[in-house]
C-alpha positions in Angstrom: -0.1 0.0 -0.4 1.4 3.2 -1.0 0.8 6.4 1.3 0.2 9.8 -0.1 2.6 12.3 2.0 2.2 16.1 1.9 5.1 18.1 0.9 5.6 21.1 2.8 8.3 23.3 3.8 9.1 26.3 6.3 10.7 28.2 3.6 7.5 28.7 1.6 6.6 31.0 4.2 8.9 33.2 3.9 7.5 35.0 0.8 6.0 38.2 2.8 3.0 39.6 1.6 1.9 41.9 4.3 -1.3 42.5 6.7 -3.6 42.5 4.0 -2.8 40.1 0.8 -5.2 37.8 0.4 -2.1 35.0 -0.4 -1.1 35.4 3.2 2.0 32.8 4.9 -1.2 31.9 7.8 -3.2 30.2 4.9 -1.0 27.6 4.4 -0.1 27.2 8.2 -3.6 26.3 8.8 -4.0 24.4 6.2 -0.6 22.2 6.6 -1.7 22.2 10.4 -5.0 20.1 9.3 -3.6 18.0 7.2 -1.2 17.2 10.4 -4.0 16.7 12.7 -5.4 14.5 10.1 -2.8 12.0 10.2 -0.8 13.1 6.8 2.8 12.8 7.1 4.5 16.1 6.3 8.1 15.8 4.7 10.3 18.0 3.5 12.2 16.8 0.6 15.4 18.1 -0.6 15.5 19.6 -3.6 16.1 18.0 -6.9 19.7 19.5 -8.3 17.7 20.0 -11.7 15.2 22.6 -10.3 16.6 25.8 -11.9 17.2 24.0 -15.2 14.0 22.9 -14.7 12.7 26.4 -14.2 14.3 27.4 -17.3 12.7 25.1 -19.2 9.3 27.3 -18.5 10.7 30.8 -18.1 12.5 32.9 -19.9 16.3 33.2 -17.9 16.4 36.6 -18.0 13.4 37.4 -16.2 14.4 34.3 -13.8 17.7 36.3 -13.2 15.9 39.8 -12.7 13.5 38.2 -10.5 15.9 36.8 -7.9 18.3 39.4 -8.0 15.8 42.0 -7.0 14.7 40.1 -4.2 18.4 39.0 -3.6 19.0 43.2 -3.4 15.3 44.0 -1.3 16.2 45.1 2.2 15.4 42.2 5.0 12.0 44.1 5.8 11.0 45.2 2.4 7.4 43.9 1.4 5.8 45.8 -1.6 5.0 45.6 -5.1 6.9 43.6 -7.9 7.0 47.1 -9.9 10.1 45.8 -12.0 7.3 43.5 -14.1 4.5 45.9 -13.7 2.7 43.5 -11.2 0.7 45.7 -8.8 -0.8 42.8 -7.3 2.3 40.7 -7.1 4.0 41.7 -3.8 7.2 40.4 -3.1 10.0 40.4 -0.2 13.2 39.6 0.5 12.1 35.9 0.8 9.9 35.8 -2.0 12.3 33.9 -5.1 13.7 31.7 -2.8 10.1 30.6 -1.3 9.0 30.8 -5.3 12.0 28.1 -6.0 11.1 25.6 -3.1 7.6 25.4 -4.3 9.2 24.3 -7.5 11.5 22.0 -6.0 8.9 20.6 -3.8 6.5 19.9 -6.7 9.6 17.9 -9.2 10.3 16.0 -5.6 6.5 14.7 -5.8 6.9 14.0 -9.1 9.8 12.1 -8.4 8.5 10.1 -5.9 5.4 9.1 -8.1 7.1 7.9 -11.3 9.8 6.4 -8.7 7.0 4.5 -7.1 8.0 5.7 -4.0 4.6 7.4 -3.5 1.1 7.1 -4.9 0.1 10.6 -4.9 1.6 13.3 -3.7 0.1 16.9 -2.3 2.2 19.8 -2.5 1.6 22.2 0.7 3.3 25.4 -0.7 3.2 29.3 -2.2 2.9 31.2 -3.9 0.7 30.2 -6.6 1.6 29.8 -10.2 -0.5 29.0 -12.7 -1.1 32.5 -13.7 2.8 32.6 -14.3 3.9 33.4 -18.0 7.0 32.8 -19.6 8.3 36.5 -18.6 6.3 37.7 -16.4 4.3 37.6 -13.0 1.0 38.0 -12.3 -2.0 36.3 -10.3 0.3 36.5 -7.1 2.4 33.9 -9.3 5.9 34.2 -10.1 6.9 30.9 -11.3 4.6 28.4 -12.7 4.9 25.3 -10.6 2.3 22.9 -12.0 4.1 24.1 -15.7 7.5 23.4 -14.7 6.5 19.8 -13.4 4.7 18.9 -16.4 7.2 20.1 -18.7 9.7 18.5 -16.5 7.6 15.0 -16.4 8.2 15.0 -20.5 11.9 16.0 -20.9 13.0 14.2 -17.7 11.1 11.5 -17.4 10.3 10.6 -20.6 6.5 10.2 -19.7 4.5 10.6 -23.0 1.5 12.5 -21.8 0.6 14.3 -18.8 -2.8 15.8 -18.1 -3.0 19.0 -15.5 -6.5 19.3 -14.6 -7.0 22.8 -12.5 -10.7 23.1 -10.2 -8.9 26.6 -9.2 -11.7 29.3 -9.1 -9.4 31.3 -11.7 -8.4 30.3 -15.0 -5.0 29.4 -15.4 -3.8 30.9 -18.1 0.3 30.8 -17.9 0.0 26.7 -18.0 -2.2 27.1 -21.1 0.0 29.7 -22.7 2.5 27.2 -22.3 1.2 24.3 -23.8 -1.1 25.9 -26.3 0.8 24.1 -28.9 2.6 21.6 -27.3 0.5 18.6 -27.8 2.1 16.6 -24.9 0.4 18.2 -22.1 -3.4 18.3 -21.9 -4.9 21.6 -19.8 -8.1 21.2 -18.7 -9.8 24.1 -16.3 -13.2 24.7 -14.6 -13.3 28.7 -13.7 -15.5 31.2 -13.3 -15.8 33.1 -16.2 -16.0 35.8 -17.3 -13.2 36.8 -14.2 -9.7 37.8 -13.8 -7.6 37.1 -15.9 -9.8 37.1 -18.3 -9.2 34.1 -20.4 -10.8 30.9 -20.5 -13.7 30.6 -23.0 -14.8 27.6 -24.1 -13.6 28.0 -27.1 -10.3 28.3 -26.5 -8.8 25.1 -27.8 -5.3 24.8 -28.3 -3.3 24.7 -31.8 -1.5 23.0 -33.9 -0.1 19.8 -32.7 -2.1 20.9 -29.0 -5.4 21.3 -30.8 -8.1 19.8 -28.6 -5.5 19.2 -25.5 -7.2 22.3 -23.7 -10.5 22.3 -22.3 -11.8 25.0 -20.5 -15.2 24.5 -18.7 -16.5 28.1 -17.7 -18.7 28.5 -15.2 -20.8 32.1 -14.5 -20.5 33.6 -10.9 -22.5 31.7 -7.7 -22.1 28.3 -9.7 -22.5 25.6 -7.4 -21.5 22.0 -7.0 -23.7 20.2 -10.2 -22.6 23.1 -12.6 -19.0 23.9 -11.2 -18.0 19.9 -9.8 -20.0 18.3 -12.4 -19.0 20.0 -15.2 -15.3 19.5 -14.3 -15.6 15.8 -13.5 -17.7 15.4 -17.0 -15.0 17.8 -18.9 -12.1 15.5 -17.3 -13.4 11.7 -18.3 -14.1 13.2 -22.0 -10.9 14.4 -22.4 -8.6 11.4 -20.3 -10.3 8.9 -22.4 -8.9 10.7 -25.4 -6.2 11.9 -23.9 -5.1 8.7 -21.7 -3.1 10.5 -19.7 0.3 8.8 -18.1 1.0 11.1 -15.2 -2.4 13.5 -13.8 -1.2 16.8 -11.9 -3.7 19.0 -10.4 -3.6 22.5 -9.7 -5.7 22.5 -6.5 -7.1 25.7 -6.0 -9.9 26.0 -3.5 -10.9 29.7 -4.2 -14.0 28.3 -5.6 -15.4 27.4 -2.0 -18.4 28.8 -0.8 -16.7 30.5 2.2 -13.8 32.3 0.1 -13.9 36.3 0.0 -12.7 36.1 -3.8 -13.7 33.8 -5.3 -18.0 34.3 -5.8 -18.8 30.9 -6.1 -21.2 28.6 -4.5 -18.7 25.0 -4.0 -19.0 23.2 -1.1 -16.7 21.1 0.5 -18.1 18.2 -0.9 -17.8 19.8 -4.1 -14.1 19.4 -4.1 -14.7 16.0 -2.8 -16.4 15.0 -6.0 -13.7 16.8 -8.1 -11.2 14.7 -6.2 -13.1 11.6 -6.4 -13.3 11.9 -10.6 -9.5 12.6 -10.4 -8.6 9.6 -8.4 -10.9 7.6 -10.7 -8.6 8.8 -14.3 -5.3 8.5 -12.8 -6.6 5.2 -11.4 -7.6 4.1 -15.0 -5.0 5.8 -17.0 -2.7 6.6 -14.7 -1.7 3.9 -12.6 -2.9 6.1 -9.8 -0.2 8.6 -10.1 -1.4 12.0 -9.1 0.5 15.1 -7.8 -1.9 17.6 -6.6 -0.1 21.6 -5.5 -2.2 23.9 -4.0 -2.9 27.4 -5.6 -5.4 29.5 -4.6 -7.9 29.4 -1.7 -8.3 32.9 0.7 -10.2 31.7 3.4 -7.8 29.4 5.3 -10.5 27.2 7.6 -12.4 26.2 4.6 -9.4 26.0 2.4 -8.2 23.3 5.1 -11.4 21.6 5.4 -11.9 21.1 1.3 -7.8 20.2 1.5 -8.2 17.5 3.8 -11.2 16.3 2.0 -9.4 15.9 -1.4 -6.0 14.3 0.1 -8.2 12.0 2.1 -10.0 11.0 -1.2 -6.1 10.6 -3.2 -5.3 8.3 0.3 -8.3 6.2 -0.6 -7.4 6.0 -3.7 -4.0 4.7 -3.0 -5.4 2.0 -0.6 -7.4 0.3 -2.5 -3.6 -0.6 -4.7 
């Protein structure tokens, strides 16, 4: 029987966003403590040596260097906008680059573990989130696109032929979609509020070239509840998986569509997240040998995010207990 560890390192808490930003360190601390209380094993694996190389497969090298230098040269008590890249909602501190890099390395370590068979699935509890980050631009609280980096690393480093990224964050993961728009080896599925930030994710956005048909968006209006949001995600996931037949499933697990979340404006219950998690586990079990790496993205009501994350990981664990 394979376990489902939680990968977390306190280093990711060093991304200081100040008092009023939604992505606070506290939201992650509450999630990790809830998972710990639920009996999950918390681990902080070492960073794979290839971490920076993997980052630069997705992000422009010059962008990464500027981001690193800006944080390295910031005063120890600095908290302010990421002005160099015109990203007013992306607050940085002296620890932001290292926190972002550690979020990537935890995700890569998780993919290493599931590919090697050391874990059936892994939940990565990290911040800042990543799915909005573009090749040379931070946006939407995101700096390095951890889930896209992990997907490309599975292809380039591990030789996986087909990777599915499934995203149930309330915001469309425009950065992931952009990276794999015409790739064909990575499929991207997103359910999200639309129209909403970042303005992408219409149903007719389907990819291009070799990637045509491997992008599937399931836009939902504000106040959509479990039947529309979770049900739409589950149905689209099943159809895409039958066509694409993924070998590994990656999850952008944002819990900001929760009915209690102050940002999302949706009506998804904790049970709705359980529904989507069961659909993911079914697809991974059928096509990918049960291999799932799930990464925390958004979720800005700490207690609601924690409750939904606990249910999500419980379902991944039940899937592994059945192996």
